[in-house]
Structures are given as C-alpha cells and as structure tokens.
N, C-alpha and C positions, 0 to 999 in steps of 0.2 A: 548565604550570599554567593558562595562559590557555585552552588547548585543552580541558583537563579541565574547567575552570569552564564553558566554553561548552557542552560536552557535558552536564554535570550540569544546567545551567539549562534546556537544550532538552528533555531527557528529563523533567524535573519539570513543565515547561509542557505537555508532551504528556499526562502523567498527569492534570494538573489539568483539561485541556480536550479530551482525545482524542475523546470521543463527539461533543461539540459541533463540533469541527473536521471530523470525518467528515460530520456533518450539513451544515455549511457547504459542503463540497465537493460534496455531492450536490445541494443545492438552489440554489446560487448560480452554477452553471455553465451556465445556460440559454442565454446568448448570450456573445459575446466580451467585451463590456464588463462584464457581471456576473462573468465569469471572471477578468478583471483584478482586480476588487475582491476576489474570493474568494482568488486567489493572493496578493495583497498582505496581506490580513488573516491568512491562515494563516501566512505567512512572518514577519510581525510578531510573532505569538503564539509561534511555535516558535523564532524568532531563529536560523534556519538555512535558507538557501536550498537547501542540499544536501538536508536532510531533507524539505523541502516538495516539491522537484522529484522526489525519489525516490518520495514518496507519490503524486504525480500520475502518474508512470510506472506505479505499482502499480494505480491506479484505471483507467488505460487498459488495462493488461494484463487486468484483471478485467472489462472491458467496461462499467464504470460511467460512464466518460467517453469521449466520442468524441475523435478526434484534434483536431478543430477546437476543441472545448471546452477541451481540455488546453492548446492553444497560448495561448489567452487567459489561462489561469491561470499558465502559465510566464512570460508577460510581467509579470503582477502580482507573481510571486515575485521577479523581478529588481528591481522597484521596492521590494518589501518588505525585501530584504536590505540596502538602503541605510540602514535605521534603525539597524543595528549600527554603521555608520560614524559616524552622528550621536551615538549613545550613547557610543561610545569617545572621540570627539573632544571631546565636551562634558564628560563626567565624568572621563575619563582624563587630559586635558591642561589643564583649567581649574581643577581642585581638587586638594587633597592626597589622593591615592588611598588611602593608609593610613587617613586620617581617615574614609573611606567604607567601605572593605572590612572592616576589623577589627570595627567595631561591628555591621555587618550580619551578619557571620559569628557574632558573639557572640549576637545576637538569634535567629539561625537554629538554634543548637545545641539549646536546649531543645525546639524544635518537632520536631526529628528524633526525639525520644523520646516524642512525644504518642501517645495511643491512637487518635485519629481519623486516618484515612488522609489526609484533605485537609490537615490541619495538618502531617503529616509531609511531604507533597508540597510544601507551601508552604515548610517549612523547608529542603527540598532545593533549591528554587528560589533562595532567598536565600543559601544556602551556595554554590551555583554562581555566583551574582552576585558574591559576595565574592571567591571564588577567581579569577574572571575578572579583576577589577580588581587583585587582589593579584599575579596573574601579569603583568598589564600593568605594574605598578610594578617588578617584578623585570626585566622586559624593558627598560623605560626605563633602569633603573640599570645594566643590563649593557651597554647600547650606549654606547661611549665618546663623550664630548663632542668635537666636531670642533675646538674651539679648543685643547684639550689634546692632540689627536692629529691634527695636520694631514696626516700621511702617509696617512690613510684617504681624505681628499679627493683626494690625488694619484692614488690607485687609481681612484676614480670618474671623475676627469678623463680617464683614458685612454680612456673610452668616451663622453665628452661632446662631442667636437669634430667629430662627423660629420654635423651637421645632422639631416635627417630619418632618416638611418641610425641615429643615436643613439636617436631615438624608437623605432625598430623593435627595437633591441637591448634597451632597457628594457621594451618590450612583451613580448618573448620571455622576459625575466627574470621578469616578473610571472606568465606562464604557468607557468614552471618552479617558482617559489616556491610557487604554489598547489598544484601537483602534489606537491611535497615534503611540505608540511604538511597537505594534503588538507582544507583549510578556507579559503574565501575570507575569512572573518572573521579568522582568525589571520594570514593573509597581509596583509590590510588593516591589522591592528594593527601588524605589523612595518613596513609601509610608512609608516604614520603616525608611528611612532617614529623611523624614519630621517629623515623630513622634520623632525620636531620637534627632533632633535639636529643638524640642519644638514648631514647627509650628502648629501642630494639637494635639488634645487630643485623648484619647483612643477611645471614642465612634465615633468620626469623622473618625479615622483610620479604625475602623471596618466597617463603612458604605462604605468607599472607597474600602475596601477589597471585600465586597459583590459585588460592581459594577465590580471589576476586574474579579470575577468569571463568571459574565455574558458576559463581553467583550471578554473573551478568547474563547467563543463558536463561535464567528464570523469566526475564522480561519477554523474550520471544515466545516462550511456552505459555505465558499468560495471554499474550496476544492471539495465539493460535487456538485458544480454548473454544472459541465460537466459530472457527473456520472449518474448512473441509478436511478430509483425511490427508490430502497432500500437504496442506499448511501445517497440520500437526506433525507430519513426518519431517518436514523441513526444520521445525523448531526442535524436534527430538534429535536430529542429526547434529545440530549446534551443540546440544548438551553432550552427546556421545563423543563428538570430536574433541571437545575440551577435556572430558574425562580421560580419554585415551592419552592425551598429551600429559595430563597430570600423572598418570600411572608411570609412564616412562621417565618423566622428569623427577618423580620421587625416587624411582629405582636408581637413577644416575645423579641424585641430588648433590652429593659432595663433589664429584668430579666436575659436574656442570658449573657449580658455583666457583670452583677453583679456576675453570677456564675463563669465566667472566672476570675474575680478579686479575688474571694475567693479561687479558685482552685490553681492559680499560686502564688508562693512566690514573695514578693516584692510589692511595691505600683505601681499600673497602672498609677498613675499621674506622676511618676518619669520617665523622658525620658530614663534613663538607663535601666529600667525594661520593658518599653513598647514594644520593639521588640519581646521579648519572649512571652509577653501576646498576641500580635497580631498573632504570630505563633500558639499559643494555640487556639485562636479564629478561625483561618482559618482551623485548623485541626478538631476541634470538630464540626464546622459547616458542613464540608463535610462528616464526619463520621455519624453525626446525620441525615443528609439529605439522605445518603445511607441507613441507618437503617430504616428510615421512608418509603422510596419508593421502597426498594428492593422487598417487597411483592406485588408491583403493576406493575411489569415489563410487563406482558401481556397487562394491561390496557394502559401503556405508549406506547406500540407498536401499539395498536389499535388507540390511539389518533394521533400518527404520521401518520398512514395510512389514517385517515380522513383529516389531514392537508395537506398531499402530496398524492393526488389521482393518480391512474393509468391513464395515458394518452398516448395511443399507437401512437397518431399522433405527439406527442412532440418529437423533435429530441434529441437524447442523445448520447454523445460520449462514447467510450469504457472505457475511463480512467478518473479518477478524475482530477480536473483542477490544475495540478502542474505548468502550465505556469505562474500562478499568482505570482508576486514577493512577495505577502503577505503570501503565503503558505510556511511553512518551508520545506527545502530540506530533504527528508527522503528516498532517493533512495536506501540506503542500506536495508531498510525494506520493500520496496514497489514492490518487484518482483512478488508478488502474482497475480497481474493483468496480467502481462506478461505471467506467467505460465498458467493462465486461457485462454489467447489468443492462446498460443501454443497448449493447449489441444483441443481447438475448431478447429484449423487448422488440427490437427490429425483426428478429426471426419469428417471434410470435405473431406479429402483424401479418407477415407473409403466410404463415401456417393457417391463420384464420381465413384469410381471403381465398387461399387455395382450397381450404375445406369447404367454403361456400360454393366454389365452382364445381367441386366434386359432387356435392349433394344436389346442386341444381341440375347438373347434366346427367349424373348416374346415381340416382337415389336407390338405396337398397330396398328390395321388395318386402323384406320382413320388417314390420313396424318396431319390433324389439331391437333389431340391429340399428335402425334409424335413431331410436331413442338413445342407444348407447353411444353412437357417434356424436350426437348433439351434446350429450353429457361430457364427453371427452373435450369438445371445443369449449364448453362452459368452464371446465377446469383450466384450460389455457387462458381464458379471459380472467379467471380468478388469480392465476399466477401473475398476469400482467398487472392487476390491481395491487397485489402484494409487493411485487418488485417496484412499482412506482412509489408506494409509500416508503418502503425500506431504503430505496436509493435516494429519495428526497431527504430523509432523515440523515442518511450517511453523508451526503454532500454538505448538508448544513453543519454536521459535526466536524467534517474536514475543515470547514472555514471558521470554526468557532475560535481557534487559537490564533487566527490572523494568517492571511496568505497574501501573496503579491497581487497587484492590480490585474496582471495578465491572467493569473489563475482564477481570481474572482470573476473576471469576465467570462472565462471558460466555464466555470461552475454555473454562473447565471444562465449561460446558453444551454448547458446540460439539463438544468432544472426545467427550462421551457421545453426542451426536446422530450424529456421524460413525460411531461404532461400531455404533449401532442401525441406521442406514441401510445399512451394509455387511451386517449380518445379514439385513435385509429383501431385499437383492439376492441373497443366498445362497438364501433361501427362494423368491424369484421364479424363479431359475434351476432349482431343484429341481422347481418346478411345471412348467417347460418340459420338463424331462427326463421327468417323469411323463406329460405329454401326448404326448410322442414315443413313450414306451413303450406307452401305451394303443393308439396307432395301429399301431405296428410289430408288437405281439403280439396285436392284434385283441381287446383286452379290452373287450367291449361292456358298456355300462351301460344300465339301463332309461331310457326317455324321461324319466320323472319325475326320476331322479337327474341326468341331463344338464341338465335345466332348473334343478335345485337348485344345481348347480355354477355355472351361468351367473348365477343370482341372487346366490349367495355371492360370486362374483368382483366383481359390481357393487358390493356392499356394501364389500368390501375396497378397491376402487378409490376409492370415496367417502371412505374413511378416509385413503387416500394423498393424495387431492386436498386433504383437510382440513388435513393437516399440511404439505403442500407449499406451500400459500398462506401459511403462517406461519413458514417457515424463517428469514426475515430480518426479520420484523416483530414478533416477540414473541407471547406467548399470554396474553390476559387470563383472568380467573377464569371468566367465562361460557363461554369456549371450552373450558376444561378440563371443565366439566360436560357439554358436548356430547361431548367425547372419551370420558369414562367411559361415557356412554350408548351410543356406537358400539361400544366394546370389549365391554360387556355384551351387546349385541345379537349381536356376532360369536360370543361364547362360547355364548350360547343357541342360535344357529343351528347351530354345530358339534355341540353335544350332541344336538340333535333329529335332525340328519341322520345322525350316527353311530349313534344308537339305531335309526333306520329301516334303516340298512345292516346292523346286527347282526341285525335281524329277517329281512331278506332272506337272509342267510347261513344262518340257522337253518332256513329253509324249503327251501333248495336248496344242496347242496354244490358244484354245478357253477359257481356264481357267486363262489366264495370269492376266487379270484385277482383278478377284476375289482373286487370289493368292497374287498379289501385296498388296491388301488391307489387306489380312491375315498377310503378313510379316510386314506391318506397325503396326498392332495390337501387334504382337510378340515383335517388337522393342520397342514400348512404354511400354510394360509390363516389359521388361528387364531394361529399364531406371528407372522404378519405383523401381525395385529391387536394382539398384545401388544407387539411392537416399536414399532408406530405410537404406542401410548399412551406408551411410554417416551420416544419422540422428543419428544412434546408436553410431557411432564413435565420433560425436560431443558431444553427451550426456556423453559419457565416458570421453572425454577430459575435459568437463566443470565440471564434478563431482570430478575430481582429486584434 
C-alpha cells in the first residue's frame, strides 16, 4: 500500500506539473550548479528519485541534455530524494498516522469526481498521500515490537558482532532490499520502521541506508539498456557517483555517525528519535557527496566514456527501456524522445525533397551511381516508416499510465503529426523515383517546365522549413494564416502548371509520356503541401 500510494502521488504530481518540469529540465541545466538545483527541484516535486533519474536518462537519450549537464542533475536528484525520508520521519513517526491519512483521503474522494482535470489530479495526489501513510501505518503495525519478540533481536545479533564486516553485511542488505521492492523510498520506510521498532541500532540503519543509495541506481541502468551510448553513460555515472560516496562514507563511518548524533537533538539510541537521525544522515551524506564530487564532473564524464565505449556495431533502440516492469512510469515527463523523433522525421522530409531536386536537375551520368543514390533515399524512406511506427508505439506507451488532459492533447497532436510526416516522406521518395525514371527513360521536358519544377520545389521546401521550425515550439494563430497562404499558393501553382502541361500535350502527342511524368511530379508536390498544412493544424491543435 505504501508503494502504491507513492506511485499514485508521484504520477499525480507529474500530471499537475509535467510541462513545467520539462521546462525546468531544459532551462536549468546550463551548468553543473544549476543542474543540481534542477535535479533537486524535479525530484522534490515528483517524490521519486527513480522517476527523475529515468527522465534524465531519457533527456540524454534524446540529445536534450549533455552527459555533463545530466551529471549535475543526478547529483541534485540524490539530494531531492532525501525529502521523502524527512516527510516519512516527521509525519509517520511523530503523529498518529491514521489521524492524517484517513481525513486526507476523505477530502480527496470528491475531488476525484470533479469535472476539472486539475481538481481530479489534485484529488489523486492527496489520495496517494493518504494511501502512503496508511500503508506506513500497516507496516508499523505489522512489524513486531522487539520487547515482545526478543527472538528477532537474537537473529539480528548473529550479524552484528563482526565490526566493519557487519557494516558491509547490512550495506549489502540495503542493496538487496531496494532491488526487491524497486523503490528506495519504500526500502527507506522499511528501514525507518525497523529502527523505530528497535530491531536495529543507528549504525546498522545508516549502513542499510547507504546500500539503498546504491540499489536505487539499478532502475536508471535498467531504463538505459535500450538507449544510446550517452544514456548508458548517464546511468553508469549515477552508479559510480553513489559508489564513490559509499567508499568515503564507509571510511569515515564512525566519525560521520558521531557527527550526526551530536548535530541532531535527542539520543540516537532512542527509537523515537532514530528516524529523524536517519533522515539527517541520508541528507548530509548526499549533500557532502555532491559537494565533494561536483568539481569532478568532467572527470566523471570521461570515466563513464571509458566504461561505456562507442560501439557502432551494437544495436541500440531509439528509446529507453520503458517496457520493463521495474522501470517507473514517467510518461508525463518523457515526451522529449518523441519530440526528438518528430524533429528527425521533419529533417528526413527535407532531405528527400532536396534529393529529388538534385536528381532532377543534376542526375549522375553513371547509371550505377544513380541507382546507389536512389537506394540511399529508399533507406531514408524506410527510416521514416520505422520511426513512425516506433514513435507511435512510444507515445501510446507514455499515455498508458495516465497523463494530464493537456499532455493527452499534445500527444494526440503528435500522433497526427507523425502520420502526416510519414506521408510526406512517401511523397518525397515517389518524387525521387520520378526523377530517376525521367533520367533513365530520357523523358525530356521543355526548359520552361524544368524551371517551373525548380521553382515549385523551392516553394515546397519553404513550406517544409516553415513547419520544421515549429515542430517542438507550437504554432500561433499568425503562423496558421501564413500556412494557409502557402498552401493556397501551392494549389494555384499546381493548377496553372497542370493547365500548361495539358496544353502542351494537346499540341503534340510525342510529349505525352514526359508530360504525364511531369504531372505526377506536380501532384506529389501538391500532396506535400496538403500534408504540410495538416502538420501545422495538428501542432496547433496539440498546443491548445
């Protein structure tokens, strides 16, 4: 129930602030210090370091963050996740949890049936908040009191008499616990409960907490399995960063714990005060580790590059591995990779139309070279087909766990844009084939017609450049007026050129085959104009 409450609360927070969080990640990662602040803020809002680090891996995979920028954000995420410890320690062990959880859930219930999406998302957040603390209450009640069950302590004592070896044992236990529950927050709540019930002492709890810091890095590495090299490096840095922290924390374990005991009020041996001491340990460990390593971000990046080398032969999917059930659902925040794919499809449309103009005006004399160039454009068209399928699947997967109405509208627009761009790529490749056929079958056109094709191509390319510059920025009303003017101009151009072509065919039967090819070129160009307008209309609809 605690895990489900955490998941519900995190997803509701993503829906409430998804677009703003994406904006924070884009604008606040300019340097490593801003990146730390950005990572801290995002993790505090999402209340899940796993979700925020997976999102960072996604941004690196999409090329929106560099590896160096992501390292700073990962450091901030480690600090941000400590807020969950303070939240649970303060509310979960200082007050009657049922006195908090049940009224909050009661207030949340009517909001879940509100008409406004933001009210429903707010209700979902408070319902998750209530479930989280209700789950914590059940967890506390299910853990037996050590005074009534002294045999449990005897079991723990079997691992407690080995000095530093015991610290390592409980460190490994923390890693294993986090891997089992797949949430450092849940693992932390279990550790806090064990400490509160007197099962473990303060040093043991701190050793387990260090293990949980390492265990939580596994999630980002799982997500990066299907990503590109940079995504894998970002996930690897997360692991290395926490491992380095554990090394120095283990070396200074006794004095560090002593410092926490002197810093925090109350006796760390008292189970009532131990949760707050653990929260302080967790926070100071991550702050100190960030302060220690923030000056070595370039070195960490180079270390990751040596650990994960470039391998052009290795297959790599376009998106991080969200299919894994162990990776948190962060669809609200992970549209960056889909935006990257849409941008790439926009580039392919221009490359294909430019390829047509090159082949039409300057065909290679060697038939073998002509065939190779056509094959290269065929591969581009195949890439557009593959990206269209994978991006559509990815967008549907992003929305599977529930997203805000604004994001759903944006995704709907992106799905339509992907389909239209794929159609433009098909038209572009058909133009390439027509240019190849004109050269191969020697279909000569009048000089005037060749000039008209060149002018028409430039108009179409102008429209392509117009929508390409707005694929990820939105389309204001003024731009739609320009789009309608361009589309009308393309229609008028095609009608006038087609009429002139029909006139030439009526004057001479010998030019019919060449003119029919010419008309096919005009029709495909007009189709590109129609699809281009549809792209802008879809972007306009998705941005509203």
